[in-house]
Biopython code that builds the backbone (N, CA, C, O; Angstrom):
import numpy as np
from Bio.PDB.StructureBuilder import StructureBuilder

atoms = [
    (1, "MET", "N", (-16.276, -68.157, -40.779)),
    (1, "MET", "CA", (-15.846, -68.191, -39.382)),
    (1, "MET", "C", (-14.723, -69.217, -39.228)),
    (1, "MET", "O", (-14.820, -70.342, -39.719)),
    (2, "ASN", "N", (-13.692, -68.823, -38.559)),
    (2, "ASN", "CA", (-12.604, -69.755, -38.243)),
    (2, "ASN", "C", (-12.829, -70.335, -36.856)),
    (2, "ASN", "O", (-13.180, -69.624, -35.915)),
    (3, "TYR", "N", (-12.623, -71.619, -36.753)),
    (3, "TYR", "CA", (-12.743, -72.328, -35.480)),
    (3, "TYR", "C", (-11.358, -72.554, -34.908)),
    (3, "TYR", "O", (-10.410, -72.797, -35.656)),
    (4, "ASP", "N", (-11.230, -72.479, -33.607)),
    (4, "ASP", "CA", (-9.979, -72.866, -32.955)),
    (4, "ASP", "C", (-9.958, -74.385, -32.878)),
    (4, "ASP", "O", (-10.989, -75.014, -32.638)),
    (5, "VAL", "N", (-8.775, -74.978, -33.083)),
    (5, "VAL", "CA", (-8.632, -76.429, -33.057)),
    (5, "VAL", "C", (-7.721, -76.803, -31.894)),
    (5, "VAL", "O", (-6.627, -76.259, -31.744)),
    (6, "PHE", "N", (-8.188, -77.735, -31.080)),
    (6, "PHE", "CA", (-7.435, -78.178, -29.904)),
    (6, "PHE", "C", (-7.272, -79.696, -29.924)),
    (6, "PHE", "O", (-8.191, -80.427, -30.294)),
    (7, "LEU", "N", (-6.107, -80.151, -29.527)),
    (7, "LEU", "CA", (-5.868, -81.581, -29.348)),
    (7, "LEU", "C", (-6.052, -81.912, -27.876)),
    (7, "LEU", "O", (-5.495, -81.233, -27.013)),
    (8, "THR", "N", (-6.820, -82.937, -27.585)),
    (8, "THR", "CA", (-6.918, -83.395, -26.200)),
    (8, "THR", "C", (-5.632, -84.142, -25.850)),
    (8, "THR", "O", (-4.834, -84.469, -26.729)),
    (9, "ASP", "N", (-5.445, -84.403, -24.583)),
    (9, "ASP", "CA", (-4.266, -85.172, -24.157)),
    (9, "ASP", "C", (-4.237, -86.541, -24.825)),
    (9, "ASP", "O", (-3.172, -87.021, -25.213)),
    (10, "ASP", "N", (-5.404, -87.173, -24.962)),
    (10, "ASP", "CA", (-5.462, -88.482, -25.616)),
    (10, "ASP", "C", (-5.023, -88.398, -27.074)),
    (10, "ASP", "O", (-4.282, -89.257, -27.551)),
    (11, "ALA", "N", (-5.475, -87.374, -27.776)),
    (11, "ALA", "CA", (-5.091, -87.210, -29.181)),
    (11, "ALA", "C", (-3.587, -86.970, -29.308)),
    (11, "ALA", "O", (-2.945, -87.510, -30.209)),
    (12, "GLU", "N", (-3.028, -86.168, -28.414)),
    (12, "GLU", "CA", (-1.576, -85.945, -28.427)),
    (12, "GLU", "C", (-0.828, -87.246, -28.176)),
    (12, "GLU", "O", (0.184, -87.519, -28.820)),
    (13, "ALA", "N", (-1.326, -88.050, -27.239)),
    (13, "ALA", "CA", (-0.694, -89.344, -26.954)),
    (13, "ALA", "C", (-0.808, -90.264, -28.164)),
    (13, "ALA", "O", (0.133, -90.997, -28.470)),
    (14, "ASP", "N", (-1.942, -90.239, -28.856)),
    (14, "ASP", "CA", (-2.108, -91.057, -30.057)),
    (14, "ASP", "C", (-1.073, -90.682, -31.114)),
    (14, "ASP", "O", (-0.446, -91.552, -31.718)),
    (15, "ILE", "N", (-0.903, -89.392, -31.328)),
    (15, "ILE", "CA", (0.042, -88.921, -32.343)),
    (15, "ILE", "C", (1.469, -89.315, -31.965)),
    (15, "ILE", "O", (2.247, -89.727, -32.826)),
    (16, "LEU", "N", (1.810, -89.192, -30.703)),
    (16, "LEU", "CA", (3.146, -89.601, -30.255)),
    (16, "LEU", "C", (3.346, -91.105, -30.454)),
    (16, "LEU", "O", (4.413, -91.532, -30.896)),
    (17, "ASP", "N", (2.332, -91.905, -30.133)),
    (17, "ASP", "CA", (2.425, -93.354, -30.333)),
    (17, "ASP", "C", (2.601, -93.701, -31.815)),
    (17, "ASP", "O", (3.372, -94.594, -32.162)),
    (18, "ILE", "N", (1.890, -92.998, -32.668)),
    (18, "ILE", "CA", (2.034, -93.227, -34.115)),
    (18, "ILE", "C", (3.455, -92.893, -34.541)),
    (18, "ILE", "O", (4.079, -93.656, -35.279)),
    (19, "TRP", "N", (3.971, -91.753, -34.078)),
    (19, "TRP", "CA", (5.346, -91.369, -34.430)),
    (19, "TRP", "C", (6.335, -92.440, -33.985)),
    (19, "TRP", "O", (7.200, -92.848, -34.760)),
    (20, "LYS", "N", (6.214, -92.891, -32.757)),
    (20, "LYS", "CA", (7.138, -93.904, -32.230)),
    (20, "LYS", "C", (7.083, -95.179, -33.060)),
    (20, "LYS", "O", (8.119, -95.750, -33.401)),
    (21, "TYR", "N", (5.878, -95.622, -33.384)),
    (21, "TYR", "CA", (5.717, -96.861, -34.142)),
    (21, "TYR", "C", (6.360, -96.739, -35.522)),
    (21, "TYR", "O", (7.123, -97.615, -35.928)),
    (22, "VAL", "N", (6.059, -95.666, -36.240)),
    (22, "VAL", "CA", (6.590, -95.488, -37.594)),
    (22, "VAL", "C", (8.097, -95.270, -37.548)),
    (22, "VAL", "O", (8.818, -95.799, -38.394)),
    (23, "ALA", "N", (8.581, -94.509, -36.590)),
    (23, "ALA", "CA", (10.025, -94.281, -36.469)),
    (23, "ALA", "C", (10.761, -95.589, -36.206)),
    (23, "ALA", "O", (11.846, -95.813, -36.742)),
    (24, "HIS", "N", (10.176, -96.447, -35.388)),
    (24, "HIS", "CA", (10.809, -97.723, -35.042)),
    (24, "HIS", "C", (10.734, -98.723, -36.198)),
    (24, "HIS", "O", (11.706, -99.425, -36.479)),
    (25, "HIS", "N", (9.587, -98.786, -36.861)),
    (25, "HIS", "CA", (9.383, -99.801, -37.893)),
    (25, "HIS", "C", (9.728, -99.334, -39.302)),
    (25, "HIS", "O", (9.811, -100.152, -40.218)),
    (26, "ASP", "N", (9.928, -98.040, -39.489)),
    (26, "ASP", "CA", (10.272, -97.518, -40.813)),
    (26, "ASP", "C", (11.454, -96.566, -40.677)),
    (26, "ASP", "O", (12.605, -96.995, -40.751)),
    (27, "SER", "N", (11.181, -95.288, -40.480)),
    (27, "SER", "CA", (12.270, -94.327, -40.299)),
    (27, "SER", "C", (11.747, -93.083, -39.594)),
    (27, "SER", "O", (10.549, -92.801, -39.601)),
    (28, "VAL", "N", (12.660, -92.357, -38.994)),
    (28, "VAL", "CA", (12.307, -91.107, -38.315)),
    (28, "VAL", "C", (11.774, -90.097, -39.335)),
    (28, "VAL", "O", (10.854, -89.335, -39.040)),
    (29, "GLU", "N", (12.358, -90.099, -40.531)),
    (29, "GLU", "CA", (11.914, -89.161, -41.573)),
    (29, "GLU", "C", (10.467, -89.430, -41.976)),
    (29, "GLU", "O", (9.669, -88.500, -42.098)),
    (30, "ARG", "N", (10.132, -90.697, -42.180)),
    (30, "ARG", "CA", (8.753, -91.045, -42.549)),
    (30, "ARG", "C", (7.789, -90.719, -41.413)),
    (30, "ARG", "O", (6.670, -90.260, -41.643)),
    (31, "ALA", "N", (8.236, -90.961, -40.191)),
    (31, "ALA", "CA", (7.390, -90.650, -39.032)),
    (31, "ALA", "C", (7.110, -89.150, -38.985)),
    (31, "ALA", "O", (5.975, -88.730, -38.758)),
    (32, "ALA", "N", (8.144, -88.351, -39.199)),
    (32, "ALA", "CA", (7.977, -86.894, -39.166)),
    (32, "ALA", "C", (7.048, -86.416, -40.280)),
    (32, "ALA", "O", (6.211, -85.542, -40.056)),
    (33, "THR", "N", (7.187, -86.979, -41.466)),
    (33, "THR", "CA", (6.329, -86.607, -42.595)),
    (33, "THR", "C", (4.877, -86.976, -42.309)),
    (33, "THR", "O", (3.969, -86.195, -42.595)),
    (34, "LEU", "N", (4.659, -88.148, -41.753)),
    (34, "LEU", "CA", (3.309, -88.588, -41.412)),
    (34, "LEU", "C", (2.678, -87.675, -40.365)),
    (34, "LEU", "O", (1.521, -87.276, -40.496)),
    (35, "ILE", "N", (3.443, -87.349, -39.331)),
    (35, "ILE", "CA", (2.909, -86.487, -38.265)),
    (35, "ILE", "C", (2.604, -85.101, -38.808)),
    (35, "ILE", "O", (1.593, -84.502, -38.440)),
    (36, "ASP", "N", (3.462, -84.585, -39.676)),
    (36, "ASP", "CA", (3.179, -83.282, -40.296)),
    (36, "ASP", "C", (1.855, -83.329, -41.062)),
    (36, "ASP", "O", (1.056, -82.396, -40.985)),
    (37, "GLY", "N", (1.627, -84.418, -41.801)),
    (37, "GLY", "CA", (0.381, -84.569, -42.549)),
    (37, "GLY", "C", (-0.828, -84.663, -41.639)),
    (37, "GLY", "O", (-1.866, -84.060, -41.912)),
    (38, "LEU", "N", (-0.698, -85.419, -40.553)),
    (38, "LEU", "CA", (-1.795, -85.527, -39.588)),
    (38, "LEU", "C", (-2.127, -84.167, -38.983)),
    (38, "LEU", "O", (-3.294, -83.799, -38.852)),
    (39, "GLN", "N", (-1.079, -83.425, -38.615)),
    (39, "GLN", "CA", (-1.309, -82.106, -38.019)),
    (39, "GLN", "C", (-1.961, -81.150, -39.017)),
    (39, "GLN", "O", (-2.843, -80.374, -38.649)),
    (40, "GLU", "N", (-1.529, -81.204, -40.277)),
    (40, "GLU", "CA", (-2.146, -80.354, -41.301)),
    (40, "GLU", "C", (-3.617, -80.711, -41.475)),
    (40, "GLU", "O", (-4.467, -79.828, -41.587)),
    (41, "ALA", "N", (-3.916, -82.020, -41.497)),
    (41, "ALA", "CA", (-5.310, -82.456, -41.629)),
    (41, "ALA", "C", (-6.139, -81.929, -40.460)),
    (41, "ALA", "O", (-7.260, -81.459, -40.649)),
    (42, "CYS", "N", (-5.589, -82.008, -39.265)),
    (42, "CYS", "CA", (-6.294, -81.497, -38.080)),
    (42, "CYS", "C", (-6.562, -80.004, -38.203)),
    (42, "CYS", "O", (-7.653, -79.534, -37.881)),
    (43, "LEU", "N", (-5.577, -79.268, -38.665)),
    (43, "LEU", "CA", (-5.723, -77.812, -38.756)),
    (43, "LEU", "C", (-6.704, -77.387, -39.841)),
    (43, "LEU", "O", (-7.248, -76.285, -39.771)),
    (44, "THR", "N", (-6.948, -78.242, -40.851)),
    (44, "THR", "CA", (-7.930, -77.876, -41.875)),
    (44, "THR", "C", (-9.334, -77.784, -41.284)),
    (44, "THR", "O", (-10.227, -77.181, -41.879)),
    (45, "LEU", "N", (-9.520, -78.381, -40.117)),
    (45, "LEU", "CA", (-10.833, -78.332, -39.473)),
    (45, "LEU", "C", (-11.188, -76.932, -38.989)),
    (45, "LEU", "O", (-12.344, -76.672, -38.657)),
    (46, "CYS", "N", (-10.220, -76.035, -38.943)),
    (46, "CYS", "CA", (-10.522, -74.672, -38.495)),
    (46, "CYS", "C", (-11.442, -73.952, -39.482)),
    (46, "CYS", "O", (-12.145, -73.019, -39.096)),
    (47, "LEU", "N", (-11.447, -74.368, -40.738)),
    (47, "LEU", "CA", (-12.290, -73.709, -41.736)),
    (47, "LEU", "C", (-13.618, -74.421, -41.977)),
    (47, "LEU", "O", (-14.657, -73.771, -42.095)),
    (48, "PHE", "N", (-13.593, -75.748, -42.052)),
    (48, "PHE", "CA", (-14.806, -76.500, -42.375)),
    (48, "PHE", "C", (-14.957, -77.719, -41.477)),
    (48, "PHE", "O", (-14.820, -78.844, -41.957)),
    (49, "PRO", "N", (-15.229, -77.537, -40.207)),
    (49, "PRO", "CA", (-15.302, -78.683, -39.308)),
    (49, "PRO", "C", (-16.482, -79.614, -39.572)),
    (49, "PRO", "O", (-16.438, -80.790, -39.212)),
    (50, "ASP", "N", (-17.534, -79.091, -40.198)),
    (50, "ASP", "CA", (-18.714, -79.920, -40.435)),
    (50, "ASP", "C", (-18.564, -80.833, -41.648)),
    (50, "ASP", "O", (-19.476, -81.601, -41.955)),
    (51, "ARG", "N", (-17.446, -80.765, -42.331)),
    (51, "ARG", "CA", (-17.280, -81.604, -43.514)),
    (51, "ARG", "C", (-17.003, -83.060, -43.162)),
    (51, "ARG", "O", (-17.211, -83.950, -43.987)),
    (52, "GLY", "N", (-16.541, -83.305, -41.953)),
    (52, "GLY", "CA", (-16.320, -84.686, -41.528)),
    (52, "GLY", "C", (-17.644, -85.419, -41.391)),
    (52, "GLY", "O", (-18.688, -84.797, -41.194)),
    (53, "HIS", "N", (-17.600, -86.725, -41.495)),
    (53, "HIS", "CA", (-18.825, -87.503, -41.368)),
    (53, "HIS", "C", (-18.897, -88.161, -39.993)),
    (53, "HIS", "O", (-17.912, -88.221, -39.258)),
    (54, "TYR", "N", (-20.085, -88.649, -39.671)),
    (54, "TYR", "CA", (-20.265, -89.350, -38.405)),
    (54, "TYR", "C", (-19.653, -90.745, -38.530)),
    (54, "TYR", "O", (-19.908, -91.444, -39.510)),
    (55, "PRO", "N", (-18.854, -91.153, -37.557)),
    (55, "PRO", "CA", (-18.310, -92.510, -37.607)),
    (55, "PRO", "C", (-19.466, -93.519, -37.634)),
    (55, "PRO", "O", (-20.345, -93.465, -36.774)),
    (56, "PRO", "N", (-19.478, -94.437, -38.609)),
    (56, "PRO", "CA", (-20.603, -95.370, -38.731)),
    (56, "PRO", "C", (-20.841, -96.189, -37.468)),
    (56, "PRO", "O", (-21.988, -96.486, -37.133)),
    (57, "GLU", "N", (-19.786, -96.553, -36.773)),
    (57, "GLU", "CA", (-19.926, -97.352, -35.549)),
    (57, "GLU", "C", (-20.683, -96.589, -34.469)),
    (57, "GLU", "O", (-21.445, -97.181, -33.703)),
    (58, "LEU", "N", (-20.476, -95.288, -34.409)),
    (58, "LEU", "CA", (-21.186, -94.461, -33.428)),
    (58, "LEU", "C", (-22.579, -94.094, -33.918)),
    (58, "LEU", "O", (-23.525, -94.011, -33.134)),
    (59, "GLN", "N", (-22.694, -93.876, -35.220)),
    (59, "GLN", "CA", (-23.989, -93.531, -35.785)),
    (59, "GLN", "C", (-25.002, -94.667, -35.575)),
    (59, "GLN", "O", (-26.183, -94.416, -35.335)),
    (60, "ARG", "N", (-24.529, -95.914, -35.666)),
    (60, "ARG", "CA", (-25.423, -97.066, -35.471)),
    (60, "ARG", "C", (-26.042, -97.085, -34.073)),
    (60, "ARG", "O", (-27.141, -97.607, -33.888)),
    (61, "ILE", "N", (-25.339, -96.518, -33.088)),
    (61, "ILE", "CA", (-25.881, -96.478, -31.723)),
    (61, "ILE", "C", (-26.379, -95.064, -31.369)),
    (61, "ILE", "O", (-26.534, -94.717, -30.198)),
    (62, "HIS", "N", (-26.622, -94.266, -32.415)),
    (62, "HIS", "CA", (-27.227, -92.940, -32.292)),
    (62, "HIS", "C", (-26.374, -91.941, -31.516)),
    (62, "HIS", "O", (-26.903, -91.056, -30.844)),
    (63, "VAL", "N", (-25.061, -92.086, -31.609)),
    (63, "VAL", "CA", (-24.146, -91.104, -31.027)),
    (63, "VAL", "C", (-23.703, -90.199, -32.177)),
    (63, "VAL", "O", (-22.926, -90.604, -33.042)),
    (64, "LEU", "N", (-24.211, -88.973, -32.169)),
    (64, "LEU", "CA", (-23.939, -88.043, -33.257)),
    (64, "LEU", "C", (-23.186, -86.801, -32.776)),
    (64, "LEU", "O", (-23.267, -85.739, -33.392)),
    (65, "ASP", "N", (-22.470, -86.944, -31.694)),
    (65, "ASP", "CA", (-21.702, -85.824, -31.150)),
    (65, "ASP", "C", (-20.323, -85.714, -31.781)),
    (65, "ASP", "O", (-19.676, -84.671, -31.687)),
    (66, "TYR", "N", (-19.879, -86.765, -32.411)),
    (66, "TYR", "CA", (-18.515, -86.827, -32.933)),
    (66, "TYR", "C", (-18.534, -86.996, -34.445)),
    (66, "TYR", "O", (-19.429, -87.614, -35.020)),
    (67, "ARG", "N", (-17.522, -86.428, -35.055)),
    (67, "ARG", "CA", (-17.313, -86.575, -36.500)),
    (67, "ARG", "C", (-15.904, -87.130, -36.689)),
    (67, "ARG", "O", (-15.114, -87.214, -35.749)),
    (68, "GLU", "N", (-15.617, -87.504, -37.928)),
    (68, "GLU", "CA", (-14.272, -87.967, -38.202)),
    (68, "GLU", "C", (-13.813, -87.500, -39.566)),
    (68, "GLU", "O", (-14.601, -87.276, -40.484)),
    (69, "LEU", "N", (-12.515, -87.366, -39.654)),
    (69, "LEU", "CA", (-11.814, -87.001, -40.871)),
    (69, "LEU", "C", (-10.762, -88.076, -41.068)),
    (69, "LEU", "O", (-10.169, -88.543, -40.095)),
    (70, "HIS", "N", (-10.523, -88.474, -42.297)),
    (70, "HIS", "CA", (-9.525, -89.514, -42.565)),
    (70, "HIS", "C", (-8.249, -88.902, -43.127)),
    (70, "HIS", "O", (-8.284, -87.978, -43.940)),
    (71, "TYR", "N", (-7.137, -89.434, -42.679)),
    (71, "TYR", "CA", (-5.840, -89.098, -43.257)),
    (71, "TYR", "C", (-5.070, -90.402, -43.371)),
    (71, "TYR", "O", (-4.668, -90.999, -42.373)),
    (72, "LYS", "N", (-4.874, -90.828, -44.607)),
    (72, "LYS", "CA", (-4.239, -92.115, -44.909)),
    (72, "LYS", "C", (-5.028, -93.203, -44.186)),
    (72, "LYS", "O", (-6.247, -93.241, -44.347)),
    (73, "PRO", "N", (-4.416, -94.089, -43.400)),
    (73, "PRO", "CA", (-5.294, -95.065, -42.757)),
    (73, "PRO", "C", (-5.830, -94.584, -41.410)),
    (73, "PRO", "O", (-6.516, -95.338, -40.721)),
    (74, "TYR", "N", (-5.535, -93.358, -41.029)),
    (74, "TYR", "CA", (-5.905, -92.888, -39.696)),
    (74, "TYR", "C", (-7.249, -92.179, -39.689)),
    (74, "TYR", "O", (-7.641, -91.526, -40.655)),
    (75, "ARG", "N", (-7.941, -92.330, -38.571)),
    (75, "ARG", "CA", (-9.236, -91.693, -38.350)),
    (75, "ARG", "C", (-9.052, -90.639, -37.265)),
    (75, "ARG", "O", (-8.686, -90.955, -36.133)),
    (76, "ILE", "N", (-9.307, -89.404, -37.618)),
    (76, "ILE", "CA", (-9.209, -88.288, -36.686)),
    (76, "ILE", "C", (-10.624, -88.012, -36.198)),
    (76, "ILE", "O", (-11.467, -87.527, -36.953)),
    (77, "MET", "N", (-10.879, -88.323, -34.928)),
    (77, "MET", "CA", (-12.223, -88.159, -34.379)),
    (77, "MET", "C", (-12.276, -86.883, -33.542)),
    (77, "MET", "O", (-11.418, -86.637, -32.694)),
    (78, "TYR", "N", (-13.302, -86.085, -33.803)),
    (78, "TYR", "CA", (-13.376, -84.774, -33.158)),
    (78, "TYR", "C", (-14.823, -84.393, -32.864)),
    (78, "TYR", "O", (-15.778, -85.024, -33.317)),
    (79, "ARG", "N", (-14.925, -83.329, -32.085)),
    (79, "ARG", "CA", (-16.223, -82.788, -31.693)),
    (79, "ARG", "C", (-16.168, -81.272, -31.852)),
    (79, "ARG", "O", (-15.148, -80.649, -31.557)),
    (80, "VAL", "N", (-17.243, -80.693, -32.309)),
    (80, "VAL", "CA", (-17.332, -79.239, -32.482)),
    (80, "VAL", "C", (-18.253, -78.694, -31.388)),
    (80, "VAL", "O", (-19.411, -79.096, -31.271)),
    (81, "LEU", "N", (-17.709, -77.769, -30.589)),
    (81, "LEU", "CA", (-18.480, -77.155, -29.498)),
    (81, "LEU", "C", (-18.173, -75.664, -29.417)),
    (81, "LEU", "O", (-17.012, -75.267, -29.318)),
    (82, "ASP", "N", (-19.187, -74.865, -29.458)),
    (82, "ASP", "CA", (-19.045, -73.420, -29.240)),
    (82, "ASP", "C", (-17.928, -72.786, -30.062)),
    (82, "ASP", "O", (-17.112, -72.041, -29.521)),
    (83, "GLY", "N", (-17.882, -73.067, -31.338)),
    (83, "GLY", "CA", (-16.879, -72.454, -32.206)),
    (83, "GLY", "C", (-15.479, -73.006, -32.034)),
    (83, "GLY", "O", (-14.507, -72.398, -32.483)),
    (84, "LYS", "N", (-15.374, -74.150, -31.389)),
    (84, "LYS", "CA", (-14.069, -74.790, -31.185)),
    (84, "LYS", "C", (-14.151, -76.239, -31.649)),
    (84, "LYS", "O", (-15.199, -76.879, -31.564)),
    (85, "VAL", "N", (-13.021, -76.739, -32.142)),
    (85, "VAL", "CA", (-12.914, -78.134, -32.553)),
    (85, "VAL", "C", (-11.987, -78.823, -31.566)),
    (85, "VAL", "O", (-10.854, -78.390, -31.355)),
    (86, "PHE", "N", (-12.475, -79.895, -30.965)),
    (86, "PHE", "CA", (-11.681, -80.681, -30.028)),
    (86, "PHE", "C", (-11.403, -82.041, -30.653)),
    (86, "PHE", "O", (-12.319, -82.835, -30.870)),
    (87, "ILE", "N", (-10.149, -82.298, -30.937)),
    (87, "ILE", "CA", (-9.764, -83.582, -31.503)),
    (87, "ILE", "C", (-9.538, -84.528, -30.336)),
    (87, "ILE", "O", (-8.675, -84.299, -29.489)),
    (88, "HIS", "N", (-10.325, -85.594, -30.306)),
    (88, "HIS", "CA", (-10.308, -86.519, -29.177)),
    (88, "HIS", "C", (-9.378, -87.695, -29.388)),
    (88, "HIS", "O", (-8.797, -88.201, -28.428)),
    (89, "CYS", "N", (-9.227, -88.140, -30.625)),
    (89, "CYS", "CA", (-8.340, -89.278, -30.850)),
    (89, "CYS", "C", (-7.944, -89.367, -32.313)),
    (89, "CYS", "O", (-8.634, -88.877, -33.208)),
    (90, "VAL", "N", (-6.810, -90.008, -32.516)),
    (90, "VAL", "CA", (-6.318, -90.312, -33.849)),
    (90, "VAL", "C", (-6.066, -91.808, -33.832)),
    (90, "VAL", "O", (-5.128, -92.284, -33.193)),
    (91, "LEU", "N", (-6.920, -92.555, -34.545)),
    (91, "LEU", "CA", (-6.907, -94.004, -34.450)),
    (91, "LEU", "C", (-6.552, -94.646, -35.787)),
    (91, "LEU", "O", (-6.752, -94.057, -36.849)),
    (92, "ASP", "N", (-6.031, -95.839, -35.713)),
    (92, "ASP", "CA", (-5.672, -96.598, -36.902)),
    (92, "ASP", "C", (-6.948, -97.131, -37.547)),
    (92, "ASP", "O", (-7.659, -97.936, -36.945)),
    (93, "GLY", "N", (-7.236, -96.694, -38.752)),
    (93, "GLY", "CA", (-8.438, -97.106, -39.451)),
    (93, "GLY", "C", (-8.448, -98.566, -39.862)),
    (93, "GLY", "O", (-9.483, -99.086, -40.276)),
    (94, "ARG", "N", (-7.308, -99.231, -39.753)),
    (94, "ARG", "CA", (-7.240, -100.656, -40.100)),
    (94, "ARG", "C", (-7.650, -101.539, -38.940)),
    (94, "ARG", "O", (-7.818, -102.748, -39.100)),
    (95, "ARG", "N", (-7.812, -100.938, -37.775)),
    (95, "ARG", "CA", (-8.203, -101.693, -36.581)),
    (95, "ARG", "C", (-9.655, -101.405, -36.229)),
    (95, "ARG", "O", (-10.218, -100.389, -36.638)),
    (96, "ASP", "N", (-10.240, -102.293, -35.479)),
    (96, "ASP", "CA", (-11.615, -102.163, -35.044)),
    (96, "ASP", "C", (-11.769, -100.975, -34.093)),
    (96, "ASP", "O", (-11.066, -100.884, -33.086)),
    (97, "LEU", "N", (-12.684, -100.074, -34.416)),
    (97, "LEU", "CA", (-12.881, -98.863, -33.609)),
    (97, "LEU", "C", (-13.319, -99.201, -32.189)),
    (97, "LEU", "O", (-12.791, -98.642, -31.228)),
    (98, "GLN", "N", (-14.273, -100.105, -32.051)),
    (98, "GLN", "CA", (-14.770, -100.438, -30.717)),
    (98, "GLN", "C", (-13.654, -101.001, -29.848)),
    (98, "GLN", "O", (-13.564, -100.677, -28.664)),
    (99, "GLU", "N", (-12.816, -101.830, -30.422)),
    (99, "GLU", "CA", (-11.692, -102.409, -29.665)),
    (99, "GLU", "C", (-10.735, -101.311, -29.205)),
    (99, "GLU", "O", (-10.275, -101.323, -28.064)),
    (100, "GLN", "N", (-10.440, -100.369, -30.089)),
    (100, "GLN", "CA", (-9.523, -99.286, -29.737)),
    (100, "GLN", "C", (-10.103, -98.384, -28.651)),
    (100, "GLN", "O", (-9.383, -97.951, -27.751)),
    (101, "LEU", "N", (-11.402, -98.100, -28.734)),
    (101, "LEU", "CA", (-12.020, -97.263, -27.717)),
    (101, "LEU", "C", (-12.093, -97.988, -26.374)),
    (101, "LEU", "O", (-11.926, -97.374, -25.320)),
    (102, "LEU", "N", (-12.340, -99.284, -26.419)),
    (102, "LEU", "CA", (-12.356, -100.075, -25.187)),
    (102, "LEU", "C", (-10.966, -100.076, -24.531)),
    (102, "LEU", "O", (-10.855, -99.922, -23.315)),
    (103, "GLU", "N", (-9.913, -100.246, -25.333)),
    (103, "GLU", "CA", (-8.538, -100.198, -24.799)),
    (103, "GLU", "C", (-8.283, -98.856, -24.129)),
    (103, "GLU", "O", (-7.648, -98.784, -23.077)),
    (104, "ARG", "N", (-8.779, -97.808, -24.742)),
    (104, "ARG", "CA", (-8.598, -96.444, -24.209)),
    (104, "ARG", "C", (-9.297, -96.311, -22.854)),
    (104, "ARG", "O", (-8.740, -95.728, -21.924)),
    (105, "LEU", "N", (-10.506, -96.845, -22.741)),
    (105, "LEU", "CA", (-11.234, -96.787, -21.480)),
    (105, "LEU", "C", (-10.518, -97.573, -20.385)),
    (105, "LEU", "O", (-10.458, -97.139, -19.235)),
    (106, "ILE", "N", (-9.980, -98.724, -20.753)),
    (106, "ILE", "CA", (-9.308, -99.571, -19.766)),
    (106, "ILE", "C", (-8.043, -98.913, -19.240)),
    (106, "ILE", "O", (-7.764, -98.967, -18.042)),
    (107, "ARG", "N", (-7.270, -98.288, -20.137)),
    (107, "ARG", "CA", (-6.005, -97.697, -19.677)),
    (107, "ARG", "C", (-6.235, -96.397, -18.921)),
    (107, "ARG", "O", (-5.320, -95.870, -18.288)),
    (108, "GLY", "N", (-7.482, -95.871, -18.990)),
    (108, "GLY", "CA", (-7.865, -94.742, -18.162)),
    (108, "GLY", "C", (-7.382, -93.473, -18.683)),
    (108, "GLY", "O", (-7.630, -92.426, -18.086)),
]
sb = StructureBuilder()
sb.init_structure("model")
sb.init_model(0)
sb.init_chain("A")
sb.init_seg("    ")
for serial, (resi, resn, name, xyz) in enumerate(atoms, 1):
    if name == "N":
        sb.init_residue(resn, " ", resi, " ")
    sb.init_atom(name, np.array(xyz, "f"), 0.0, 1.0, " ", f" {name:<3s}", serial, name[0])
structure = sb.get_structure()
């Protein structure tokens, strides 16, 4: 069964922020290559969405609705519902997850 994969507005904003950061601090070419890789990783979820693992930070508090897939240092967090994959965020794996989620809640 193939699953449809959707990016939430937050995930799209995350990807754009990553592109801007890499383009500014490295090069537009590297930013484009990175974004292409992130998008490919996201699309692989259409075949095997259950292969991702539960984020340990969420698992410790018994939240098992979300899974994650890693691409380079980034964490792609998603949820599978009714044959669809919803990617909720793409976060920097080098930063504290709780801090990043709190920032997201604050900015609304």
